[in-house]
ROSE-4610 file (N, C-alpha, C; in Angstrom, 1 decimal, always signed):
// ROSE-4610
residu = [M/M/M/S/S/S/N/N/N/K/K/K/L/L/L/V/V/V/R/R/R/R/R/R/G/G/G/C/C/C/A/A/A/A/A/A/T/T/T/L/L/L/A/A/A/A/A/A/V/V/V/G/G/G/L/L/L/G/G/G/S/S/S/A/A/A/V/V/V/M/M/M/T/T/T/G/G/G/G/G/G/G/G/G/A/A/A/V/V/V/A/A/A/N/N/N/A/A/A/Q/Q/Q/P/P/P/A/A/A/P/P/P/P/P/P/T/T/T/S/S/S/T/T/T/T/T/T/M/M/M/T/T/T/C/C/C/G/G/G/S/S/S/L/L/L/N/N/N/P/P/P/L/L/L/F/F/F/W/W/W/A/A/A/P/P/P/S/S/S/F/F/F/T/T/T/W/W/W/T/T/T/V/V/V/H/H/H/A/A/A/S/S/S/S/S/S/G/G/G/E/E/E/S/S/S/L/L/L/R/R/R/P/P/P/G/G/G/G/G/G/S/S/S/A/A/A/L/L/L/E/E/E/P/P/P/A/A/A/I/I/I/L/L/L/L/L/L/S/S/S/G/G/G/G/G/G/N/N/N/E/E/E/L/L/L/P/P/P/A/A/A/P/P/P/P/P/P/P/P/P/G/G/G/L/L/L/L/L/L/P/P/P/S/S/S/F/F/F/G/G/G/V/V/V/N/N/N/W/W/W/Y/Y/Y/G/G/G/T/T/T/R/R/R/V/V/V/L/L/L/V/V/V/D/D/D/W/W/W/T/T/T/N/N/N/K/K/K/T/T/T/T/T/T/G/G/G/A/A/A/T/T/T/G/G/G/H/H/H/S/S/S/V/V/V/S/S/S/D/D/D/E/E/E/T/T/T/A/A/A/L/L/L/Q/Q/Q/Q/Q/Q/K/K/K/P/P/P/G/G/G/I/I/I/P/P/P/I/I/I/N/N/N/R/R/R/T/T/T/W/W/W/T/T/T/G/G/G/T/T/T/G/G/G/A/A/A/V/V/V/D/D/D/F/F/F/T/T/T/V/V/V/T/T/T/V/V/V/E/E/E/T/T/T/G/G/G/G/G/G/G/G/G/W/W/W/R/R/R/F/F/F/I/I/I/N/N/N/T/T/T/Q/Q/Q/K/K/K/A/A/A/V/V/V/C/C/C/K/K/K/G/G/G/T/T/T/I/I/I/S/S/S/V/V/V/V/V/V/P/P/P/G/G/G/R/R/R/G/G/G]
num = [1/1/1/2/2/2/3/3/3/4/4/4/5/5/5/6/6/6/7/7/7/8/8/8/9/9/9/10/10/10/11/11/11/12/12/12/13/13/13/14/14/14/15/15/15/16/16/16/17/17/17/18/18/18/19/19/19/20/20/20/21/21/21/22/22/22/23/23/23/24/24/24/25/25/25/26/26/26/27/27/27/28/28/28/29/29/29/30/30/30/31/31/31/32/32/32/33/33/33/34/34/34/35/35/35/36/36/36/37/37/37/38/38/38/39/39/39/40/40/40/41/41/41/42/42/42/43/43/43/44/44/44/45/45/45/46/46/46/47/47/47/48/48/48/49/49/49/50/50/50/51/51/51/52/52/52/53/53/53/54/54/54/55/55/55/56/56/56/57/57/57/58/58/58/59/59/59/60/60/60/61/61/61/62/62/62/63/63/63/64/64/64/65/65/65/66/66/66/67/67/67/68/68/68/69/69/69/70/70/70/71/71/71/72/72/72/73/73/73/74/74/74/75/75/75/76/76/76/77/77/77/78/78/78/79/79/79/80/80/80/81/81/81/82/82/82/83/83/83/84/84/84/85/85/85/86/86/86/87/87/87/88/88/88/89/89/89/90/90/90/91/91/91/92/92/92/93/93/93/94/94/94/95/95/95/96/96/96/97/97/97/98/98/98/99/99/99/100/100/100/101/101/101/102/102/102/103/103/103/104/104/104/105/105/105/106/106/106/107/107/107/108/108/108/109/109/109/110/110/110/111/111/111/112/112/112/113/113/113/114/114/114/115/115/115/116/116/116/117/117/117/118/118/118/119/119/119/120/120/120/121/121/121/122/122/122/123/123/123/124/124/124/125/125/125/126/126/126/127/127/127/128/128/128/129/129/129/130/130/130/131/131/131/132/132/132/133/133/133/134/134/134/135/135/135/136/136/136/137/137/137/138/138/138/139/139/139/140/140/140/141/141/141/142/142/142/143/143/143/144/144/144/145/145/145/146/146/146/147/147/147/148/148/148/149/149/149/150/150/150/151/151/151/152/152/152/153/153/153/154/154/154/155/155/155/156/156/156/157/157/157/158/158/158/159/159/159/160/160/160/161/161/161/162/162/162/163/163/163/164/164/164/165/165/165/166/166/166/167/167/167/168/168/168/169/169/169/170/170/170/171/171/171/172/172/172/173/173/173/174/174/174/175/175/175/176/176/176/177/177/177/178/178/178/179/179/179/180/180/180/181/181/181]
x = [+0.8/+0.0/+0.9/+2.0/+2.8/+3.4/+3.7/+4.2/+3.2/+1.9/+0.8/+0.7/+0.9/+0.8/+1.9/+3.1/+4.3/+4.1/+3.5/+3.3/+2.2/+1.2/+0.1/+0.7/+1.6/+2.2/+3.1/+3.9/+4.7/+3.9/+2.8/+2.0/+1.3/+0.9/+0.3/+1.3/+2.5/+3.6/+3.9/+4.0/+4.3/+3.2/+1.9/+0.8/+0.8/+1.1/+1.2/+2.3/+3.5/+4.6/+4.2/+3.5/+3.1/+2.0/+1.1/+0.1/+0.7/+1.6/+2.3/+3.1/+3.7/+4.5/+3.6/+2.4/+1.5/+0.9/+0.6/+0.1/+1.2/+2.4/+3.5/+3.8/+3.7/+4.0/+2.8/+1.6/+0.4/-0.2/+0.2/-0.4/+0.2/+1.2/+1.9/+1.3/+0.0/-0.6/-0.6/-1.0/-1.1/+0.3/+1.3/+2.6/+3.2/+2.8/+3.4/+2.5/+1.4/+0.5/+1.3/+1.1/+1.8/+0.8/+1.4/+0.5/+0.0/-1.2/-1.7/-0.8/-0.7/+0.1/-0.6/+0.1/-0.5/-1.6/-2.4/-3.4/-2.9/-1.7/-1.0/+0.5/+1.1/+2.5/+3.0/+4.3/+4.9/+6.1/+6.2/+7.3/+8.0/+9.3/+10.0/+10.6/+10.7/+11.2/+11.8/+13.0/+13.7/+13.2/+13.4/+13.0/+14.0/+14.3/+15.1/+14.1/+14.7/+13.8/+13.6/+12.4/+12.1/+12.7/+13.0/+13.7/+15.2/+15.8/+17.2/+18.1/+17.8/+18.6/+18.4/+17.4/+17.0/+17.5/+17.7/+18.2/+17.2/+17.7/+16.8/+16.1/+15.1/+14.4/+13.7/+13.2/+12.6/+11.1/+10.3/+8.9/+8.7/+7.8/+7.3/+5.8/+5.5/+4.1/+3.5/+2.4/+1.7/+0.4/+0.3/-0.8/-1.6/-2.9/-3.7/-5.0/-5.5/-6.8/-7.8/-8.8/-9.9/-11.1/-12.0/-13.1/-13.3/-13.9/-14.2/-15.4/-16.0/-17.2/-16.8/-17.3/-17.0/-17.8/-17.3/-18.2/-19.5/-20.6/-21.9/-22.4/-21.5/-21.9/-22.7/-23.3/-24.1/-23.6/-22.6/-22.0/-20.5/-19.9/-18.5/-18.0/-16.8/-16.2/-14.8/-14.3/-12.9/-11.9/-10.9/-9.9/-8.6/-7.6/-6.3/-6.3/-6.0/-6.0/-4.5/-4.1/-2.7/-2.6/-1.5/-1.1/+0.4/+0.9/+2.4/+2.9/+4.2/+4.9/+6.3/+7.1/+8.6/+9.3/+10.6/+11.4/+11.8/+11.2/+11.4/+11.0/+11.7/+11.3/+10.0/+9.2/+7.9/+8.1/+7.3/+7.4/+7.1/+7.6/+7.3/+5.8/+5.2/+3.8/+3.5/+2.3/+1.9/+0.5/+0.0/-1.4/-1.4/-0.3/-0.2/+0.9/+0.7/+1.8/+3.0/+4.2/+5.4/+5.7/+6.3/+6.6/+8.0/+8.1/+9.4/+9.3/+10.4/+10.5/+10.4/+10.1/+10.0/+8.5/+8.0/+6.6/+6.6/+5.6/+5.6/+4.1/+4.0/+2.7/+2.9/+1.9/+2.0/+0.8/+1.1/+0.0/+0.5/-0.4/+0.0/-0.7/+0.0/-0.5/-0.3/-1.4/-1.3/-1.7/-0.7/-1.0/-1.1/-2.1/-2.3/-2.8/-2.5/-3.0/-3.5/-4.8/-5.3/-5.0/-4.1/-3.6/-4.7/-5.7/-6.8/-7.8/-8.1/-9.2/-8.6/-7.3/-6.7/-7.0/-7.8/-8.2/-7.0/-6.9/-5.8/-6.4/-5.7/-6.2/-5.2/-5.6/-4.8/-5.7/-5.1/-5.8/-4.9/-5.6/-4.9/-5.5/-4.6/-5.1/-5.6/-6.1/-6.3/-4.9/-4.9/-3.6/-3.5/-2.4/-2.1/-1.2/-1.2/-0.3/+0.0/+1.2/+1.6/+1.6/+2.2/+2.4/+3.8/+4.1/+5.5/+6.0/+5.1/+5.4/+4.5/+5.0/+4.2/+3.8/+2.7/+2.2/+1.6/+1.0/+0.3/-1.1/-1.5/-2.9/-3.9/-5.2/-6.2/-6.2/-6.2/-6.1/-7.0/-7.8/-8.6/-8.4/-8.0/-7.8/-8.7/-9.8/-10.7/-10.2/-9.8/-9.2/-10.1/-11.1/-11.8/-11.0/-11.5/-10.8/-9.8/-8.8/-7.7/-6.3/-5.4/-3.9/-3.7/-3.2/-3.0/-1.5/-0.9/+0.4/+0.2/+0.9/+0.7/+2.0/+2.0/+3.1/+2.6/+3.2/+2.8/+3.9/+3.5/+4.4/+4.0/+4.8/+4.6/+5.3/+4.5/+5.0/+5.0/+6.2/+6.4/+7.0/+6.3/+6.8/+7.1/+7.7/+8.0/+6.8/+6.1/+4.9/+3.6/+3.7/+2.6/+3.3/+2.5/+3.0/+3.7/+3.3/+3.9/+5.1/+5.7/+6.9/+8.1/+9.0/+10.2/+9.8/+8.9/+8.3/+9.4/+9.5/+10.3/+9.5/+9.9/+9.1/+9.8/+9.0/+9.5/+8.6/+9.1/+8.4/+8.5/+7.4/+7.4/+6.5/+6.9/+6.1/+5.8/+4.6/+4.2/+3.1/+2.7/+1.7/+0.9/-0.4/-1.2/-2.5/-3.1/-4.4/-5.5/-6.4/-7.5/-8.7/-9.2/-10.2/-11.5/-12.7/-14.0/-14.1/-14.8/-15.0/-16.0/-16.2/-17.1/-18.4/-18.6/-19.9/-20.9]
y = [-1.2/+0.0/+1.3/+1.3/+2.4/+2.7/+1.6/+1.8/+2.6/+2.2/+2.9/+4.4/+4.7/+6.0/+6.9/+6.3/+7.0/+7.3/+6.3/+6.6/+7.7/+7.7/+8.7/+10.1/+10.1/+11.3/+11.9/+11.0/+11.4/+11.9/+11.2/+11.6/+13.0/+13.2/+14.5/+15.6/+15.3/+16.3/+16.7/+15.7/+15.9/+16.7/+16.4/+17.1/+18.5/+18.8/+20.2/+21.0/+20.4/+21.0/+21.3/+20.4/+20.6/+21.7/+21.7/+22.8/+24.1/+24.2/+25.5/+26.0/+25.0/+25.4/+25.9/+25.3/+25.7/+27.1/+27.3/+28.7/+29.7/+29.4/+30.4/+30.7/+29.8/+30.0/+30.4/+30.4/+30.8/+29.7/+28.5/+27.4/+27.2/+27.8/+27.6/+28.4/+28.2/+28.9/+30.4/+30.8/+32.2/+32.8/+32.1/+32.7/+33.0/+32.3/+32.5/+33.4/+34.0/+34.8/+36.1/+36.4/+37.6/+38.8/+40.0/+41.2/+41.5/+42.2/+42.6/+43.7/+43.7/+44.8/+46.1/+47.2/+48.6/+48.8/+49.8/+50.1/+51.1/+51.5/+52.3/+52.1/+52.4/+52.3/+53.3/+53.7/+54.5/+53.8/+53.7/+53.0/+53.9/+53.6/+54.3/+53.3/+53.7/+52.8/+53.7/+53.3/+54.1/+53.8/+54.8/+54.6/+55.3/+54.7/+55.5/+56.5/+57.5/+58.6/+58.2/+58.2/+57.9/+58.9/+60.1/+61.2/+61.0/+60.5/+60.1/+61.2/+62.5/+63.6/+63.9/+63.4/+63.7/+62.7/+63.0/+62.1/+61.1/+60.0/+59.0/+59.7/+59.1/+59.7/+58.6/+59.0/+58.0/+58.4/+57.4/+57.5/+57.3/+58.1/+57.8/+57.5/+56.2/+55.8/+55.5/+56.1/+55.9/+55.1/+53.9/+53.0/+53.0/+53.1/+53.1/+52.3/+51.8/+51.2/+52.3/+52.0/+53.0/+52.3/+53.2/+52.7/+53.4/+52.7/+53.4/+52.7/+53.5/+53.0/+52.4/+51.1/+50.5/+51.1/+51.1/+51.7/+51.0/+51.8/+51.2/+50.7/+50.8/+50.3/+51.3/+50.9/+51.8/+51.9/+51.1/+51.2/+51.2/+51.9/+51.9/+50.5/+50.1/+48.8/+49.0/+48.1/+48.2/+48.1/+49.0/+49.1/+49.6/+49.3/+50.0/+51.3/+52.4/+53.7/+54.2/+54.6/+55.0/+56.5/+57.1/+58.5/+58.6/+59.7/+59.8/+60.7/+60.8/+61.6/+61.3/+62.2/+62.0/+63.3/+63.2/+64.4/+65.2/+64.9/+65.7/+67.1/+68.1/+69.5/+69.8/+70.7/+71.1/+72.2/+72.3/+73.3/+74.7/+75.8/+77.1/+77.4/+78.1/+78.4/+79.5/+79.5/+80.4/+80.1/+81.0/+80.8/+79.7/+79.7/+78.8/+77.8/+76.5/+75.6/+76.0/+75.8/+76.2/+75.2/+75.8/+74.9/+74.3/+73.1/+72.5/+71.0/+70.3/+68.9/+67.9/+68.4/+67.5/+67.2/+66.3/+65.9/+64.4/+64.0/+62.6/+62.1/+60.8/+60.1/+58.9/+58.6/+57.7/+56.8/+55.5/+54.5/+53.7/+53.2/+52.4/+51.0/+49.9/+48.6/+48.1/+47.4/+46.8/+45.3/+44.4/+43.0/+42.7/+42.0/+41.8/+40.4/+40.0/+38.8/+39.1/+38.7/+38.9/+37.6/+37.7/+36.6/+36.0/+36.8/+36.4/+35.5/+36.0/+35.2/+34.3/+34.6/+33.8/+34.4/+35.5/+36.1/+36.8/+36.9/+37.6/+38.5/+39.4/+40.3/+41.2/+42.0/+43.0/+44.2/+45.4/+46.6/+47.5/+48.3/+49.3/+50.6/+51.6/+53.0/+53.7/+54.9/+55.8/+56.2/+56.7/+57.0/+58.5/+59.1/+60.5/+60.7/+61.9/+62.1/+63.6/+63.9/+65.3/+66.1/+65.5/+66.2/+66.6/+67.8/+68.2/+67.7/+67.4/+66.8/+65.6/+64.4/+63.2/+62.9/+62.3/+61.9/+60.5/+60.0/+58.7/+59.0/+58.4/+58.6/+57.9/+58.3/+57.7/+56.2/+55.5/+54.0/+53.5/+52.6/+51.9/+50.4/+49.8/+48.3/+47.7/+47.0/+46.4/+45.0/+44.8/+43.6/+42.8/+43.4/+42.9/+43.1/+42.8/+43.1/+42.0/+42.3/+41.4/+41.9/+41.1/+41.4/+41.2/+42.3/+42.2/+42.5/+41.6/+41.8/+42.4/+43.4/+44.0/+44.5/+44.5/+45.1/+46.2/+47.4/+48.5/+48.7/+48.8/+49.0/+50.4/+51.4/+52.7/+52.7/+52.9/+53.0/+54.5/+55.0/+56.4/+56.4/+57.2/+57.3/+58.8/+59.0/+60.3/+60.9/+61.8/+62.4/+61.5/+60.3/+59.3/+58.1/+57.4/+56.2/+55.2/+55.1/+54.0/+54.4/+55.6/+56.0/+55.8/+54.9/+54.6/+54.3/+53.5/+53.2/+52.7/+53.4/+52.9/+52.5/+51.5/+50.9/+51.1/+51.5/+51.5/+50.5/+49.6/+48.5/+48.7/+48.8/+48.9/+47.7/+47.2/+46.1/+46.4/+46.0/+46.3/+45.4/+45.5/+44.8/+45.7/+45.7/+46.5/+45.7/+46.1/+45.6/+46.5/+45.9/+46.6/+46.3/+47.3/+47.2/+47.8/+47.3/+47.8/+49.3/+50.0/+51.4/+51.7/+52.9/+53.3/+53.6/+53.6/+54.0/+53.0]
z = [+0.0/+0.0/+0.0/+0.6/+0.7/-0.7/-1.5/-2.9/-3.7/-3.5/-4.2/-3.9/-2.6/-2.1/-2.7/-2.8/-3.3/-4.8/-5.5/-7.0/-7.2/-6.4/-6.5/-6.1/-5.1/-4.7/-5.8/-6.4/-7.5/-8.7/-9.0/-10.1/-9.8/-8.6/-8.3/-8.3/-7.9/-8.0/-9.4/-10.3/-11.7/-12.4/-12.0/-12.6/-12.2/-10.9/-10.4/-11.1/-11.3/-12.0/-13.5/-14.1/-15.5/-15.6/-14.7/-14.7/-14.5/-13.5/-13.3/-14.5/-15.2/-16.4/-17.5/-17.6/-18.6/-18.3/-17.1/-16.7/-16.9/-16.6/-16.7/-18.2/-19.1/-20.5/-21.3/-20.7/-21.4/-22.2/-22.0/-22.7/-24.1/-24.5/-25.8/-26.9/-27.3/-28.5/-28.2/-27.0/-26.7/-26.7/-26.2/-26.1/-27.5/-28.5/-29.9/-30.7/-30.2/-31.0/-31.4/-32.7/-33.3/-33.1/-32.7/-32.6/-34.0/-34.1/-35.4/-36.0/-37.3/-37.9/-37.7/-37.9/-37.7/-38.8/-38.7/-39.7/-40.7/-40.6/-41.7/-41.7/-42.8/-42.9/-44.0/-43.9/-44.9/-45.4/-46.7/-47.4/-48.3/-48.6/-49.6/-50.6/-51.9/-52.9/-54.0/-54.5/-55.5/-56.9/-57.8/-59.2/-60.1/-61.2/-62.2/-62.8/-63.3/-64.0/-65.4/-65.9/-67.3/-68.3/-67.7/-68.6/-68.4/-69.5/-69.4/-68.9/-69.0/-68.5/-67.1/-66.4/-65.1/-64.1/-62.8/-61.8/-61.3/-60.8/-60.1/-58.9/-58.4/-57.3/-56.4/-55.3/-54.3/-54.1/-54.2/-53.9/-52.4/-51.8/-50.5/-50.6/-50.2/-50.4/-49.0/-48.7/-47.4/-47.7/-47.0/-47.2/-45.8/-45.9/-44.6/-44.8/-43.7/-43.7/-43.9/-44.7/-44.9/-45.5/-46.0/-46.7/-48.0/-49.0/-50.3/-50.9/-51.7/-52.4/-53.7/-54.0/-55.2/-56.3/-57.6/-58.7/-58.7/-58.7/-58.7/-57.3/-56.3/-55.0/-54.2/-53.1/-52.3/-50.9/-50.5/-49.2/-49.2/-48.2/-48.1/-47.7/-48.3/-48.0/-47.5/-46.6/-46.2/-47.4/-47.3/-48.4/-48.0/-48.8/-48.6/-49.4/-48.8/-49.5/-49.6/-50.7/-50.9/-51.2/-50.7/-51.1/-51.1/-51.5/-51.5/-52.6/-52.6/-53.6/-53.7/-54.1/-54.3/-54.1/-54.2/-53.9/-55.2/-56.3/-57.5/-57.2/-57.8/-57.5/-58.1/-57.4/-57.8/-58.9/-59.9/-60.9/-60.2/-60.8/-60.3/-60.3/-59.3/-59.4/-60.4/-60.9/-61.9/-62.5/-63.2/-63.8/-64.8/-65.7/-66.8/-66.4/-66.9/-66.6/-67.4/-66.8/-67.6/-68.7/-69.7/-70.9/-70.6/-70.9/-70.7/-71.1/-70.8/-71.2/-70.0/-68.8/-67.7/-67.3/-68.1/-67.9/-67.6/-66.7/-66.3/-66.3/-66.5/-66.3/-65.3/-64.6/-63.5/-63.4/-63.0/-62.6/-61.5/-60.6/-59.5/-59.6/-59.4/-59.3/-57.9/-57.4/-56.1/-56.2/-55.7/-55.6/-54.1/-53.7/-52.2/-51.9/-50.6/-50.0/-48.6/-48.4/-47.1/-46.3/-45.3/-44.6/-43.6/-43.3/-42.4/-43.2/-44.4/-45.2/-46.3/-46.7/-47.7/-49.1/-49.2/-50.5/-51.1/-52.4/-53.1/-54.2/-54.6/-55.7/-56.3/-57.2/-58.0/-58.3/-58.1/-58.4/-59.2/-60.1/-60.9/-60.7/-60.5/-60.2/-61.4/-61.1/-62.2/-62.8/-64.0/-64.6/-64.8/-64.5/-64.7/-65.9/-66.5/-67.7/-67.7/-68.3/-68.5/-67.2/-66.1/-64.8/-64.7/-64.2/-64.0/-62.6/-61.7/-60.4/-60.2/-60.5/-60.4/-58.9/-58.7/-57.4/-57.5/-56.4/-56.4/-56.9/-58.0/-58.5/-57.5/-57.7/-56.9/-57.0/-55.9/-55.9/-54.8/-55.1/-54.0/-54.2/-53.1/-53.2/-52.1/-52.6/-51.7/-51.3/-50.1/-49.6/-48.6/-48.1/-46.9/-45.7/-44.5/-43.3/-42.9/-42.2/-41.8/-42.0/-41.7/-42.0/-43.5/-44.1/-45.6/-46.0/-46.7/-47.3/-48.7/-49.1/-50.4/-51.0/-52.3/-53.1/-53.9/-53.8/-54.6/-55.7/-56.9/-58.0/-58.7/-58.5/-59.1/-60.5/-61.5/-62.9/-63.3/-63.7/-64.1/-65.5/-66.3/-67.7/-68.1/-69.2/-69.7/-70.4/-69.7/-70.3/-70.1/-70.5/-70.3/-69.7/-68.9/-68.2/-69.0/-70.3/-71.1/-71.9/-71.7/-72.4/-71.5/-71.9/-71.1/-69.6/-69.4/-68.0/-67.1/-65.9/-64.8/-63.7/-62.9/-61.9/-60.5/-59.5/-58.1/-57.4/-56.6/-55.9/-54.4/-53.7/-52.2/-51.7/-50.6/-49.9/-48.5/-48.1/-46.7/-46.2/-45.0/-44.3/-43.4/-43.5/-42.6/-42.2/-41.2/-40.8/-41.4/-42.2/-42.8/-41.8/-41.2/-40.2/-40.7/-40.1/-40.5/-40.1/-40.9/-40.7/-39.6/-39.2/-38.2/-38.7/-40.0/-40.6/-40.5]
């Protein structure tokens, strides 16, 4: 009988040590949980200049969680919204655009993967042309809510996006959250 009591005592002691370890480490699954990515990020990516006489430059792209209306839609939906610019000099102010040879066209492509839902997609922005100071055109990327990995490709051309196109590629991850509306 004493042998039986010793075995039970050892089993109880081992169970108590195991339970204590599980409580201290958070049970394993919780201890390894990754924090959610932020709801916005700012990225920089370099680009050659499509105008062979002008210097290379860097794009600054800001991506944030937001909402946008789909074409023909009636309700705002969660989306990645982009904005940004570059360090190219701004043209001089005036009533009329200055005449010159430094004109740009731009388009933005976004490839994304929603890590929460497994959905993937591709979006293409509006296209700009004949701008002396190129910027990020209007872009709406409807991804659904969750953690989203994305790649932004900024295509810049001389005058129009398709003339000597140069590409700048930025990558990021943000949490796209439901809106307050």
